[in-house]
A tleap script that builds the chain and sets N, CA, C and O, in Angstrom:
source leaprc.protein.ff14SB
mol = sequence {
  NMET SER SER GLY LYS LEU PHE ILE GLY ALA
  LEU ILE GLY VAL THR ALA GLY ALA LEU LEU
  GLY VAL LEU PHE ALA PRO ASP LYS GLY SER
  GLU THR ARG LYS MET ILE SER LYS LYS GLY
  GLN ASP LEU ALA ASP GLU LEU LYS GLU LYS
  PHE SER GLU PHE LEU ASP ASN ILE ASN GLU
  LYS PHE GLU GLU VAL LYS GLU ASP VAL SER
  ASP PHE THR ASP LYS ASP LYS ALA LYS SER
  GLU GLN THR LYS LYS ASP ALA LYS THR ALA
  THR CSER
}
set mol.1.N position { 1.752 34.370 -23.059 }
set mol.1.CA position { 2.900 34.854 -22.323 }
set mol.1.C position { 2.411 35.929 -21.353 }
set mol.1.O position { 1.613 36.792 -21.718 }
set mol.2.N position { 2.894 35.864 -20.127 }
set mol.2.CA position { 2.432 36.829 -19.136 }
set mol.2.C position { 3.067 38.200 -19.389 }
set mol.2.O position { 4.125 38.308 -20.010 }
set mol.3.N position { 2.401 39.230 -18.897 }
set mol.3.CA position { 2.900 40.581 -19.115 }
set mol.3.C position { 4.222 40.793 -18.390 }
set mol.3.O position { 5.046 41.590 -18.839 }
set mol.4.N position { 4.442 40.093 -17.275 }
set mol.4.CA position { 5.708 40.214 -16.543 }
set mol.4.C position { 6.870 39.711 -17.377 }
set mol.4.O position { 7.920 40.351 -17.447 }
set mol.5.N position { 6.678 38.550 -18.015 }
set mol.5.CA position { 7.737 37.990 -18.856 }
set mol.5.C position { 7.978 38.871 -20.074 }
set mol.5.O position { 9.117 39.068 -20.496 }
set mol.6.N position { 6.904 39.393 -20.628 }
set mol.6.CA position { 7.020 40.269 -21.789 }
set mol.6.C position { 7.787 41.534 -21.426 }
set mol.6.O position { 8.650 41.985 -22.180 }
set mol.7.N position { 7.465 42.105 -20.264 }
set mol.7.CA position { 8.143 43.322 -19.808 }
set mol.7.C position { 9.628 43.060 -19.576 }
set mol.7.O position { 10.469 43.860 -19.985 }
set mol.8.N position { 9.955 41.946 -18.925 }
set mol.8.CA position { 11.363 41.631 -18.651 }
set mol.8.C position { 12.114 41.411 -19.960 }
set mol.8.O position { 13.249 41.865 -20.106 }
set mol.9.N position { 11.494 40.723 -20.907 }
set mol.9.CA position { 12.138 40.516 -22.207 }
set mol.9.C position { 12.381 41.822 -22.935 }
set mol.9.O position { 13.445 42.026 -23.519 }
set mol.10.N position { 11.389 42.714 -22.901 }
set mol.10.CA position { 11.545 44.018 -23.546 }
set mol.10.C position { 12.626 44.837 -22.853 }
set mol.10.O position { 13.415 45.516 -23.511 }
set mol.11.N position { 12.662 44.776 -21.529 }
set mol.11.CA position { 13.666 45.519 -20.765 }
set mol.11.C position { 15.070 45.022 -21.087 }
set mol.11.O position { 15.994 45.821 -21.241 }
set mol.12.N position { 15.229 43.717 -21.187 }
set mol.12.CA position { 16.529 43.149 -21.537 }
set mol.12.C position { 16.928 43.575 -22.948 }
set mol.12.O position { 18.082 43.931 -23.186 }
set mol.13.N position { 15.995 43.540 -23.869 }
set mol.13.CA position { 16.280 43.954 -25.243 }
set mol.13.C position { 16.677 45.415 -25.343 }
set mol.13.O position { 17.625 45.766 -26.045 }
set mol.14.N position { 15.940 46.268 -24.630 }
set mol.14.CA position { 16.260 47.701 -24.636 }
set mol.14.C position { 17.629 47.938 -24.019 }
set mol.14.O position { 18.418 48.731 -24.532 }
set mol.15.N position { 17.908 47.253 -22.920 }
set mol.15.CA position { 19.198 47.419 -22.251 }
set mol.15.C position { 20.343 46.975 -23.155 }
set mol.15.O position { 21.341 47.683 -23.299 }
set mol.16.N position { 20.194 45.810 -23.755 }
set mol.16.CA position { 21.247 45.303 -24.648 }
set mol.16.C position { 21.452 46.243 -25.837 }
set mol.16.O position { 22.587 46.533 -26.215 }
set mol.17.N position { 20.367 46.710 -26.414 }
set mol.17.CA position { 20.478 47.633 -27.552 }
set mol.17.C position { 21.128 48.942 -27.166 }
set mol.17.O position { 21.952 49.476 -27.907 }
set mol.18.N position { 20.757 49.465 -25.999 }
set mol.18.CA position { 21.344 50.730 -25.546 }
set mol.18.C position { 22.830 50.563 -25.275 }
set mol.18.O position { 23.631 51.418 -25.654 }
set mol.19.N position { 23.205 49.472 -24.623 }
set mol.19.CA position { 24.623 49.246 -24.332 }
set mol.19.C position { 25.445 49.068 -25.602 }
set mol.19.O position { 26.528 49.638 -25.734 }
set mol.20.N position { 24.929 48.279 -26.529 }
set mol.20.CA position { 25.666 48.090 -27.784 }
set mol.20.C position { 25.775 49.396 -28.569 }
set mol.20.O position { 26.819 49.701 -29.146 }
set mol.21.N position { 24.689 50.158 -28.581 }
set mol.21.CA position { 24.717 51.435 -29.291 }
set mol.21.C position { 25.712 52.402 -28.677 }
set mol.21.O position { 26.426 53.107 -29.390 }
set mol.22.N position { 25.755 52.432 -27.365 }
set mol.22.CA position { 26.676 53.342 -26.680 }
set mol.22.C position { 28.114 52.865 -26.830 }
set mol.22.O position { 29.017 53.680 -27.025 }
set mol.23.N position { 28.338 51.563 -26.742 }
set mol.23.CA position { 29.704 51.042 -26.844 }
set mol.23.C position { 30.313 51.244 -28.238 }
set mol.23.O position { 31.527 51.401 -28.369 }
set mol.24.N position { 29.483 51.239 -29.259 }
set mol.24.CA position { 29.997 51.412 -30.615 }
set mol.24.C position { 29.927 52.863 -31.090 }
set mol.24.O position { 30.252 53.158 -32.240 }
set mol.25.N position { 29.512 53.750 -30.224 }
set mol.25.CA position { 29.437 55.167 -30.577 }
set mol.25.C position { 30.856 55.751 -30.604 }
set mol.25.O position { 31.727 55.311 -29.853 }
set mol.26.N position { 31.079 56.741 -31.470 }
set mol.26.CA position { 32.421 57.301 -31.619 }
set mol.26.C position { 32.738 58.402 -30.587 }
set mol.26.O position { 33.414 59.373 -30.927 }
set mol.27.N position { 32.270 58.271 -29.349 }
set mol.27.CA position { 32.559 59.262 -28.311 }
set mol.27.C position { 33.785 58.854 -27.507 }
set mol.27.O position { 34.270 57.726 -27.593 }
set mol.28.N position { 34.272 59.822 -26.717 }
set mol.28.CA position { 35.380 59.536 -25.812 }
set mol.28.C position { 34.895 58.563 -24.738 }
set mol.28.O position { 33.693 58.441 -24.503 }
set mol.29.N position { 35.824 57.879 -24.094 }
set mol.29.CA position { 35.489 56.901 -23.063 }
set mol.29.C position { 34.717 57.506 -21.904 }
set mol.29.O position { 33.768 56.909 -21.396 }
set mol.30.N position { 35.139 58.711 -21.488 }
set mol.30.CA position { 34.452 59.341 -20.353 }
set mol.30.C position { 33.008 59.688 -20.716 }
set mol.30.O position { 32.106 59.551 -19.889 }
set mol.31.N position { 32.796 60.128 -21.932 }
set mol.31.CA position { 31.435 60.437 -22.388 }
set mol.31.C position { 30.596 59.162 -22.478 }
set mol.31.O position { 29.422 59.143 -22.106 }
set mol.32.N position { 31.217 58.113 -22.975 }
set mol.32.CA position { 30.508 56.837 -23.088 }
set mol.32.C position { 30.113 56.330 -21.704 }
set mol.32.O position { 28.987 55.867 -21.521 }
set mol.33.N position { 31.006 56.409 -20.738 }
set mol.33.CA position { 30.698 55.963 -19.374 }
set mol.33.C position { 29.569 56.795 -18.771 }
set mol.33.O position { 28.701 56.263 -18.080 }
set mol.34.N position { 29.584 58.101 -19.035 }
set mol.34.CA position { 28.494 58.956 -18.535 }
set mol.34.C position { 27.164 58.538 -19.149 }
set mol.34.O position { 26.143 58.472 -18.465 }
set mol.35.N position { 27.190 58.255 -20.456 }
set mol.35.CA position { 25.960 57.830 -21.136 }
set mol.35.C position { 25.454 56.501 -20.584 }
set mol.35.O position { 24.256 56.332 -20.356 }
set mol.36.N position { 26.372 55.560 -20.371 }
set mol.36.CA position { 25.982 54.259 -19.827 }
set mol.36.C position { 25.385 54.442 -18.440 }
set mol.36.O position { 24.370 53.830 -18.105 }
set mol.37.N position { 26.015 55.283 -17.641 }
set mol.37.CA position { 25.521 55.533 -16.290 }
set mol.37.C position { 24.126 56.150 -16.324 }
set mol.37.O position { 23.243 55.748 -15.566 }
set mol.38.N position { 23.931 57.137 -17.215 }
set mol.38.CA position { 22.631 57.797 -17.318 }
set mol.38.C position { 21.563 56.814 -17.796 }
set mol.38.O position { 20.457 56.780 -17.257 }
set mol.39.N position { 21.897 56.024 -18.802 }
set mol.39.CA position { 20.936 55.032 -19.308 }
set mol.39.C position { 20.590 54.016 -18.224 }
set mol.39.O position { 19.429 53.639 -18.066 }
set mol.40.N position { 21.596 53.580 -17.485 }
set mol.40.CA position { 21.365 52.633 -16.400 }
set mol.40.C position { 20.444 53.214 -15.341 }
set mol.40.O position { 19.545 52.533 -14.848 }
set mol.41.N position { 20.671 54.474 -14.993 }
set mol.41.CA position { 19.818 55.135 -14.002 }
set mol.41.C position { 18.389 55.287 -14.527 }
set mol.41.O position { 17.422 55.078 -13.795 }
set mol.42.N position { 18.271 55.654 -15.804 }
set mol.42.CA position { 16.931 55.774 -16.410 }
set mol.42.C position { 16.194 54.435 -16.379 }
set mol.42.O position { 15.011 54.381 -16.045 }
set mol.43.N position { 16.892 53.363 -16.726 }
set mol.43.CA position { 16.272 52.042 -16.718 }
set mol.43.C position { 15.906 51.618 -15.295 }
set mol.43.O position { 14.849 51.027 -15.074 }
set mol.44.N position { 16.769 51.918 -14.341 }
set mol.44.CA position { 16.474 51.580 -12.940 }
set mol.44.C position { 15.235 52.335 -12.464 }
set mol.44.O position { 14.379 51.767 -11.787 }
set mol.45.N position { 15.143 53.619 -12.820 }
set mol.45.CA position { 13.972 54.411 -12.437 }
set mol.45.C position { 12.701 53.850 -13.063 }
set mol.45.O position { 11.661 53.763 -12.410 }
set mol.46.N position { 12.794 53.472 -14.326 }
set mol.46.CA position { 11.634 52.907 -15.021 }
set mol.46.C position { 11.224 51.576 -14.380 }
set mol.46.O position { 10.037 51.299 -14.213 }
set mol.47.N position { 12.212 50.763 -14.027 }
set mol.47.CA position { 11.929 49.484 -13.398 }
set mol.47.C position { 11.273 49.690 -12.034 }
set mol.47.O position { 10.341 48.966 -11.686 }
set mol.48.N position { 11.741 50.656 -11.266 }
set mol.48.CA position { 11.138 50.970 -9.965 }
set mol.48.C position { 9.684 51.398 -10.146 }
set mol.48.O position { 8.808 50.987 -9.386 }
set mol.49.N position { 9.438 52.225 -11.156 }
set mol.49.CA position { 8.076 52.694 -11.422 }
set mol.49.C position { 7.162 51.531 -11.802 }
set mol.49.O position { 6.038 51.434 -11.309 }
set mol.50.N position { 7.644 50.649 -12.679 }
set mol.50.CA position { 6.842 49.497 -13.105 }
set mol.50.C position { 6.577 48.560 -11.922 }
set mol.50.O position { 5.477 48.028 -11.779 }
set mol.51.N position { 7.584 48.366 -11.084 }
set mol.51.CA position { 7.414 47.500 -9.924 }
set mol.51.C position { 6.399 48.100 -8.957 }
set mol.51.O position { 5.587 47.383 -8.373 }
set mol.52.N position { 6.452 49.402 -8.796 }
set mol.52.CA position { 5.496 50.089 -7.928 }
set mol.52.C position { 4.077 49.919 -8.474 }
set mol.52.O position { 3.148 49.651 -7.711 }
set mol.53.N position { 3.906 50.074 -9.782 }
set mol.53.CA position { 2.600 49.868 -10.408 }
set mol.53.C position { 2.127 48.426 -10.203 }
set mol.53.O position { 0.953 48.180 -9.930 }
set mol.54.N position { 3.054 47.484 -10.340 }
set mol.54.CA position { 2.749 46.072 -10.147 }
set mol.54.C position { 2.250 45.822 -8.723 }
set mol.54.O position { 1.250 45.134 -8.522 }
set mol.55.N position { 2.952 46.383 -7.742 }
set mol.55.CA position { 2.534 46.224 -6.347 }
set mol.55.C position { 1.183 46.880 -6.091 }
set mol.55.O position { 0.353 46.337 -5.362 }
set mol.56.N position { 0.964 48.045 -6.689 }
set mol.56.CA position { -0.333 48.711 -6.547 }
set mol.56.C position { -1.460 47.846 -7.105 }
set mol.56.O position { -2.527 47.738 -6.500 }
set mol.57.N position { -1.218 47.234 -8.254 }
set mol.57.CA position { -2.231 46.360 -8.867 }
set mol.57.C position { -2.509 45.144 -7.991 }
set mol.57.O position { -3.660 44.743 -7.822 }
set mol.58.N position { -1.453 44.562 -7.437 }
set mol.58.CA position { -1.634 43.406 -6.561 }
set mol.58.C position { -2.417 43.822 -5.321 }
set mol.58.O position { -3.322 43.106 -4.892 }
set mol.59.N position { -2.079 44.966 -4.744 }
set mol.59.CA position { -2.781 45.449 -3.562 }
set mol.59.C position { -4.258 45.693 -3.870 }
set mol.59.O position { -5.131 45.361 -3.069 }
set mol.60.N position { -4.525 46.273 -5.030 }
set mol.60.CA position { -5.908 46.532 -5.440 }
set mol.60.C position { -6.687 45.224 -5.579 }
set mol.60.O position { -7.819 45.121 -5.107 }
set mol.61.N position { -6.085 44.234 -6.220 }
set mol.61.CA position { -6.745 42.928 -6.384 }
set mol.61.C position { -6.976 42.275 -5.027 }
set mol.61.O position { -8.027 41.676 -4.798 }
set mol.62.N position { -6.004 42.386 -4.130 }
set mol.62.CA position { -6.136 41.814 -2.796 }
set mol.62.C position { -7.312 42.443 -2.054 }
set mol.62.O position { -8.097 41.748 -1.410 }
set mol.63.N position { -7.422 43.752 -2.152 }
set mol.63.CA position { -8.529 44.453 -1.483 }
set mol.63.C position { -9.876 44.024 -2.063 }
set mol.63.O position { -10.846 43.861 -1.323 }
set mol.64.N position { -9.941 43.841 -3.382 }
set mol.64.CA position { -11.181 43.386 -4.014 }
set mol.64.C position { -11.572 41.996 -3.512 }
set mol.64.O position { -12.734 41.746 -3.193 }
set mol.65.N position { -10.596 41.101 -3.446 }
set mol.65.CA position { -10.868 39.747 -2.973 }
set mol.65.C position { -11.291 39.785 -1.509 }
set mol.65.O position { -12.206 39.070 -1.101 }
set mol.66.N position { -10.626 40.616 -0.729 }
set mol.66.CA position { -10.971 40.734 0.688 }
set mol.66.C position { -12.413 41.212 0.855 }
set mol.66.O position { -13.146 40.701 1.702 }
set mol.67.N position { -12.813 42.186 0.049 }
set mol.67.CA position { -14.198 42.675 0.092 }
set mol.67.C position { -15.180 41.580 -0.323 }
set mol.67.O position { -16.226 41.406 0.302 }
set mol.68.N position { -14.837 40.848 -1.375 }
set mol.68.CA position { -15.710 39.762 -1.838 }
set mol.68.C position { -15.881 38.699 -0.755 }
set mol.68.O position { -16.990 38.222 -0.516 }
set mol.69.N position { -14.795 38.336 -0.112 }
set mol.69.CA position { -14.862 37.334 0.952 }
set mol.69.C position { -15.695 37.870 2.110 }
set mol.69.O position { -16.503 37.140 2.683 }
set mol.70.N position { -15.505 39.134 2.455 }
set mol.70.CA position { -16.275 39.738 3.542 }
set mol.70.C position { -17.768 39.749 3.201 }
set mol.70.O position { -18.603 39.417 4.043 }
set mol.71.N position { -18.097 40.126 1.976 }
set mol.71.CA position { -19.496 40.117 1.537 }
set mol.71.C position { -20.082 38.706 1.606 }
set mol.71.O position { -21.207 38.507 2.063 }
set mol.72.N position { -19.305 37.746 1.149 }
set mol.72.CA position { -19.758 36.356 1.148 }
set mol.72.C position { -20.008 35.871 2.566 }
set mol.72.O position { -21.029 35.236 2.832 }
set mol.73.N position { -19.089 36.162 3.480 }
set mol.73.CA position { -19.272 35.708 4.864 }
set mol.73.C position { -20.443 36.419 5.522 }
set mol.73.O position { -21.172 35.814 6.309 }
set mol.74.N position { -20.633 37.697 5.208 }
set mol.74.CA position { -21.789 38.418 5.757 }
set mol.74.C position { -23.097 37.790 5.277 }
set mol.74.O position { -24.017 37.592 6.070 }
set mol.75.N position { -23.182 37.478 3.988 }
set mol.75.CA position { -24.391 36.844 3.440 }
set mol.75.C position { -24.601 35.464 4.048 }
set mol.75.O position { -25.725 35.086 4.380 }
set mol.76.N position { -23.508 34.713 4.192 }
set mol.76.CA position { -23.601 33.382 4.765 }
set mol.76.C position { -24.041 33.449 6.223 }
set mol.76.O position { -24.842 32.627 6.668 }
set mol.77.N position { -23.528 34.414 6.963 }
set mol.77.CA position { -23.912 34.598 8.361 }
set mol.77.C position { -25.393 34.960 8.470 }
set mol.77.O position { -26.105 34.431 9.323 }
set mol.78.N position { -25.850 35.859 7.607 }
set mol.78.CA position { -27.262 36.251 7.615 }
set mol.78.C position { -28.152 35.060 7.276 }
set mol.78.O position { -29.204 34.866 7.885 }
set mol.79.N position { -27.723 34.271 6.305 }
set mol.79.CA position { -28.496 33.093 5.903 }
set mol.79.C position { -28.545 32.081 7.048 }
set mol.79.O position { -29.578 31.459 7.298 }
set mol.80.N position { -27.424 31.925 7.735 }
set mol.80.CA position { -27.368 31.001 8.865 }
set mol.80.C position { -28.286 31.458 9.996 }
set mol.80.O position { -28.991 30.644 10.592 }
set mol.81.N position { -28.277 32.741 10.287 }
set mol.81.CA position { -29.151 33.275 11.337 }
set mol.81.C position { -30.618 33.112 10.957 }
set mol.81.O position { -31.452 32.794 11.806 }
set mol.82.N position { -30.931 33.328 9.693 }
set mol.82.CA position { -32.305 33.156 9.228 }
set mol.82.C position { -32.739 31.696 9.360 }
set mol.82.O position { -33.875 31.415 9.744 }
set mol.83.N position { -31.844 30.779 9.045 }
set mol.83.CA position { -32.143 29.356 9.168 }
set mol.83.C position { -32.394 28.986 10.628 }
set mol.83.O position { -33.297 28.208 10.937 }
set mol.84.N position { -31.577 29.557 11.526 }
set mol.84.CA position { -31.785 29.302 12.960 }
set mol.84.C position { -33.153 29.832 13.403 }
set mol.84.O position { -33.865 29.157 14.145 }
set mol.85.N position { -33.522 31.035 12.955 }
set mol.85.CA position { -34.812 31.621 13.291 }
set mol.85.C position { -35.953 30.749 12.761 }
set mol.85.O position { -36.932 30.498 13.463 }
set mol.86.N position { -35.813 30.294 11.519 }
set mol.86.CA position { -36.832 29.439 10.904 }
set mol.86.C position { -36.970 28.127 11.665 }
set mol.86.O position { -38.083 27.645 11.876 }
set mol.87.N position { -35.859 27.553 12.074 }
set mol.87.CA position { -35.865 26.292 12.821 }
set mol.87.C position { -36.528 26.504 14.182 }
set mol.87.O position { -37.308 25.669 14.640 }
set mol.88.N position { -36.210 27.618 14.815 }
set mol.88.CA position { -36.783 27.931 16.121 }
set mol.88.C position { -38.298 28.128 16.003 }
set mol.88.O position { -39.063 27.665 16.849 }
set mol.89.N position { -38.717 28.823 14.942 }
set mol.89.CA position { -40.132 29.067 14.708 }
set mol.89.C position { -40.863 27.767 14.413 }
set mol.89.O position { -41.997 27.580 14.856 }
set mol.90.N position { -40.241 26.885 13.686 }
set mol.90.CA position { -40.862 25.615 13.308 }
set mol.90.C position { -41.023 24.699 14.510 }
set mol.90.O position { -41.977 23.924 14.568 }
set mol.91.N position { -40.108 24.772 15.470 }
set mol.91.CA position { -40.189 23.906 16.646 }
set mol.91.C position { -41.107 24.486 17.727 }
set mol.91.O position { -41.489 23.777 18.658 }
set mol.92.N position { -41.460 25.758 17.609 }
set mol.92.CA position { -42.299 26.387 18.624 }
set mol.92.C position { -43.757 26.117 18.421 }
set mol.92.O position { -44.586 26.585 19.201 }
savepdb mol mol.pdb
quit
């Protein structure tokens, strides 16, 4: 199971548990609504943070791949130039 699916499942479970716990709590309605609002904001903030981390990881992987491709093309270009030099030397 991917970490994204695991995270979403855990987030749904935490949200459902928090909502059920708050709804069955013996507080006044206004207090319950404040708690739900605060929990919702906390979860939204956590989700934003996780998404930001996810994007950072993707960006980091992209940069690594870009560097690898650049290194590969540089080596291939050098090898090609060397082959041209060798061919030129052999025909001279």
